[in-house]
C-alpha positions as CSV (number, residue, x, y, z in Angstrom):
1,X,45.4,115.3,117.7
2,X,48.7,114.5,115.8
3,X,49.5,112.5,112.8
4,X,52.7,109.9,112.7
5,X,53.8,108.9,109.2
6,X,55.9,106.2,109.1
7,X,58.3,105.1,106.0
8,X,60.3,102.3,106.5
9,X,62.9,100.1,104.8
10,X,62.2,96.3,104.4
11,X,62.9,94.6,107.8
12,X,63.2,97.9,109.6
13,X,60.4,97.0,112.0
14,X,58.2,99.4,110.5
15,X,54.7,97.6,111.0
16,X,55.7,96.1,114.2
17,X,56.7,99.7,115.7
18,X,53.3,101.1,114.4
19,X,51.5,98.3,116.2
20,X,53.7,99.1,119.4
21,X,52.7,102.9,119.0
22,X,49.0,102.2,119.1
23,X,49.3,100.6,122.5
24,X,51.2,103.4,123.9
25,X,49.0,106.5,122.4
26,X,46.1,104.7,121.6
27,X,46.3,106.3,117.9
28,X,44.3,104.5,115.0
29,X,46.5,102.4,113.0
30,X,45.9,103.1,109.0
31,X,48.0,100.2,107.3
32,X,47.8,98.9,103.7
33,X,44.6,96.7,104.1
34,X,42.2,99.5,105.3
35,X,43.6,101.8,102.9
36,X,43.2,99.2,100.1
37,X,39.6,98.6,101.3
38,X,38.8,102.4,100.9
39,X,40.3,102.4,97.2
40,X,38.1,99.8,96.3
41,X,35.1,101.5,97.6
42,X,36.1,104.5,95.4
43,X,36.0,102.2,92.5
44,X,40.0,102.0,91.7
45,X,40.5,98.5,90.2
46,X,42.2,95.9,92.3
47,X,44.9,95.8,89.3
48,X,45.6,99.5,89.6
49,X,46.3,99.0,93.2
50,X,48.6,96.1,92.7
51,X,50.6,98.2,90.0
52,X,50.9,101.5,91.7
53,X,50.9,101.0,95.3
54,X,54.4,101.5,96.5
55,X,55.9,100.6,93.3
56,X,57.4,102.6,90.6
57,X,54.6,102.3,87.6
58,X,55.7,100.3,84.5
59,X,53.6,99.8,81.2
60,X,50.4,101.1,82.6
61,X,51.8,104.4,83.5
62,X,51.5,105.1,79.6
63,X,47.7,105.6,80.9
64,X,47.7,108.7,82.6
65,X,44.2,108.8,83.5
66,X,44.4,105.6,85.6
67,X,47.9,106.7,87.2
68,X,46.4,110.4,88.1
69,X,43.0,109.1,89.6
70,X,45.2,106.6,91.6
71,X,47.2,109.2,93.1
72,X,44.0,111.8,93.7
73,X,42.1,108.9,95.5
74,X,45.3,107.9,97.7
75,X,45.7,111.7,98.8
76,X,41.7,112.0,99.3
77,X,42.1,108.7,101.6
78,X,45.2,110.1,103.2
79,X,43.8,113.4,104.3
80,X,40.3,112.1,105.2
81,X,42.2,110.0,107.9
82,X,44.6,112.3,108.8
83,X,42.2,115.2,109.5
84,X,40.3,113.0,112.0
85,X,43.7,113.2,114.1
86,X,45.2,110.8,116.5
87,X,46.5,108.4,113.8
88,X,49.6,106.4,112.5
89,X,49.9,105.9,108.9
90,X,52.2,103.4,107.3
91,X,53.7,104.1,104.3
92,X,51.6,104.9,101.2
93,X,53.4,108.2,100.5
94,X,51.5,109.7,103.8
95,X,54.6,111.8,104.8
96,X,54.7,113.5,101.3
97,X,50.9,113.9,101.0
98,X,51.0,115.6,104.4
99,X,54.5,117.3,104.2
100,X,54.5,120.9,105.4
101,X,51.2,120.6,107.7
102,X,51.8,121.4,111.4
103,X,51.2,118.4,113.8
104,X,52.5,116.0,111.7
105,X,55.5,114.0,112.6
106,X,57.1,112.3,109.7
107,X,59.3,109.0,110.7
108,X,61.9,107.2,108.8
109,X,62.9,103.6,110.1
110,X,66.1,102.1,108.8
111,X,68.8,99.2,109.6
112,X,72.0,98.2,108.6
113,X,72.0,95.7,105.4
114,X,73.3,93.0,107.6
115,X,70.6,93.3,109.9
116,X,68.0,93.4,107.5
117,X,69.1,90.1,105.9
118,X,69.4,88.6,109.2
119,X,65.8,89.5,109.9
120,X,64.5,88.7,106.6
121,X,65.8,85.0,106.8
122,X,64.6,84.7,110.3
123,X,61.1,85.6,109.4
124,X,60.6,83.8,106.2
125,X,63.3,81.1,106.7
126,X,65.0,81.6,103.6
127,X,68.7,81.8,102.3
128,X,70.6,84.9,101.9
129,X,70.3,85.0,98.4
130,X,66.4,85.2,98.6
131,X,66.7,87.7,101.5
132,X,69.0,90.0,99.2
133,X,66.4,89.9,96.4
134,X,63.9,90.9,98.5
135,X,65.5,93.7,100.0
136,X,66.7,95.1,96.4
137,X,63.2,94.5,94.8
138,X,61.5,96.3,97.9
139,X,64.0,99.2,97.9
140,X,63.6,99.6,94.2
141,X,59.7,99.7,94.6
142,X,59.5,102.3,97.5
143,X,62.3,104.5,96.1
144,X,60.7,104.6,92.7
145,X,57.1,105.2,94.3
146,X,58.2,108.3,96.3
147,X,60.1,109.5,93.2
148,X,57.4,108.9,90.5
149,X,54.5,110.3,92.5
150,X,55.9,113.0,94.5
151,X,59.3,113.7,93.1
152,X,61.0,113.1,96.4
153,X,64.2,111.1,97.4
154,X,63.2,108.4,99.4
155,X,66.6,108.5,101.1
156,X,66.8,112.2,102.0
157,X,66.6,112.7,105.5
158,X,65.6,116.4,105.0
159,X,62.1,115.1,104.2
160,X,61.6,113.2,107.5
161,X,61.5,114.7,111.4
162,X,63.0,111.9,112.6
163,X,65.1,109.1,111.5
164,X,65.7,106.0,113.6
165,X,68.2,103.3,113.3
166,X,66.3,100.1,114.2
167,X,69.2,97.7,114.3
168,X,69.8,97.9,118.4
169,X,66.0,98.7,119.1
170,X,63.4,96.3,119.4
171,X,59.8,97.8,118.2
172,X,58.6,98.6,121.6
173,X,61.9,100.7,122.1
174,X,61.6,102.4,118.6
175,X,57.8,103.1,119.3
176,X,58.7,104.7,122.9
177,X,61.5,107.0,121.2
178,X,58.7,108.2,118.4
179,X,56.2,108.8,120.8
180,X,58.6,110.9,123.0
181,X,59.8,112.9,120.1
182,X,56.1,113.6,119.2
183,X,55.5,114.7,122.7
184,X,58.5,116.9,122.7
185,X,57.9,118.6,119.4
186,X,54.2,118.7,118.7
187,X,52.4,121.5,120.6
188,X,48.6,121.9,121.2
189,X,48.7,124.7,118.8
190,X,50.2,122.9,116.2
191,X,47.9,120.0,116.1
192,X,44.9,122.8,116.2
193,X,46.2,124.4,113.1
194,X,47.2,120.9,111.3
195,X,43.8,119.5,111.8
196,X,42.3,122.7,110.3
197,X,44.6,122.4,107.3
198,X,44.1,118.8,106.6
199,X,40.4,119.5,106.9
200,X,40.8,122.5,104.3
201,X,43.1,120.0,101.8
202,X,40.5,117.0,102.4
203,X,37.9,119.2,101.0
204,X,40.0,120.4,98.2
205,X,40.9,116.7,97.2
206,X,37.1,115.5,97.2
207,X,36.3,118.4,95.2
208,X,38.7,117.5,92.6
209,X,38.0,114.0,92.7
210,X,34.1,114.8,92.2
211,X,34.8,117.3,89.4
212,X,37.5,115.5,87.3
213,X,37.1,112.0,88.0
214,X,33.7,111.2,89.1
215,X,31.5,113.5,86.8
216,X,34.1,114.1,84.4
217,X,33.5,117.7,84.0
218,X,36.3,119.1,81.5
219,X,37.7,122.0,83.4
220,X,41.2,122.8,82.0
221,X,44.0,123.6,84.8
222,X,41.3,123.0,87.5
223,X,42.0,123.7,91.1
224,X,40.1,124.1,94.3
225,X,41.3,126.1,97.2
226,X,39.8,126.7,100.8
227,X,40.4,130.0,102.4
228,X,38.7,130.4,105.7
229,X,35.7,128.5,104.8
230,X,35.4,129.9,101.4
231,X,36.2,127.3,98.4
232,X,37.4,129.0,95.3
233,X,37.2,127.1,92.0
234,X,39.7,128.0,89.3
235,X,40.2,126.7,85.7
236,X,39.0,127.3,82.3
237,X,35.9,125.5,80.8
238,X,34.8,125.6,77.3
239,X,31.1,126.7,78.2
240,X,29.0,128.1,80.9
241,X,27.2,125.0,81.3
242,X,30.4,123.2,82.4
243,X,31.4,126.0,84.9
244,X,28.0,126.0,86.4
245,X,27.9,122.2,86.5
246,X,31.3,122.3,88.4
247,X,29.6,124.9,91.0
248,X,26.6,122.5,91.3
249,X,28.8,119.6,92.0
250,X,30.3,120.9,95.1
251,X,27.4,123.0,96.6
252,X,26.4,121.4,100.1
253,X,29.7,119.9,101.1
254,X,30.4,119.9,104.5
255,X,32.8,122.4,105.8
256,X,32.2,124.9,102.8
257,X,30.5,128.2,104.1
258,X,31.0,130.1,100.8
259,X,31.5,129.3,97.2
260,X,33.4,131.5,94.8
261,X,33.3,130.1,91.1
262,X,36.3,131.7,89.2
263,X,36.2,129.3,86.2
264,X,36.7,131.2,83.2
265,X,34.9,130.4,80.1
266,X,36.4,130.1,76.7
267,X,34.8,128.6,73.7
268,X,36.9,125.4,72.4
269,X,38.8,125.0,75.8
270,X,39.8,121.5,76.4
271,X,40.8,119.6,79.5
272,X,44.3,118.9,79.9
């Protein structure tokens, strides 16, 4: 029930490697199109997907509501899919979202600059100048996305479990290496604990989405924490009605055995 998150440079054979991995271990492949379709189902505007997905936001970032909602829905989708186990997630900040959870294998695929240039020229039948531009743009976007949304350095090796230079490996060989690493480092106990933590975090994310972004209940500093089947709500509401509305919004959620509403009520409190 492990989860493999793949971060990749352009022309480092990321998608090709992910597809080869599915042939080896039978894991589901969670790719861009799937995540985008889930986002559309959750009413994220197509223009926001184009603007924010693996990009450093530009002018629309001045509209924090849209940016924060995009990130919240992305987290909810990644956690939902990962909590089912046995999947490969390509990009989308999945490694950052799932960071620190047992049973997660976070991989970065890289290649030397000249190899990337050669692969792009071959794949797109373009000249070197065009290939250079594609690399610069892609690196800028992916670096900016991870820094802006997760405050992480895309090139920091410490945030990955495994970094693979694909210059001398084809996708099948890279996939074999990654799967062997998973086999050697992820225990059944890790998988079991990881799935439980992801399910808890999935519930937390779903609760935040429902209260803050769907029902738009004004609770300042709102948080939701799952602890051994108990859902704890925290924050500050301006009325008892809002606190009760938040509690009613999450009752009956699958996996919640008990609810502890610790939302304080302070008249005239406003959501931040």
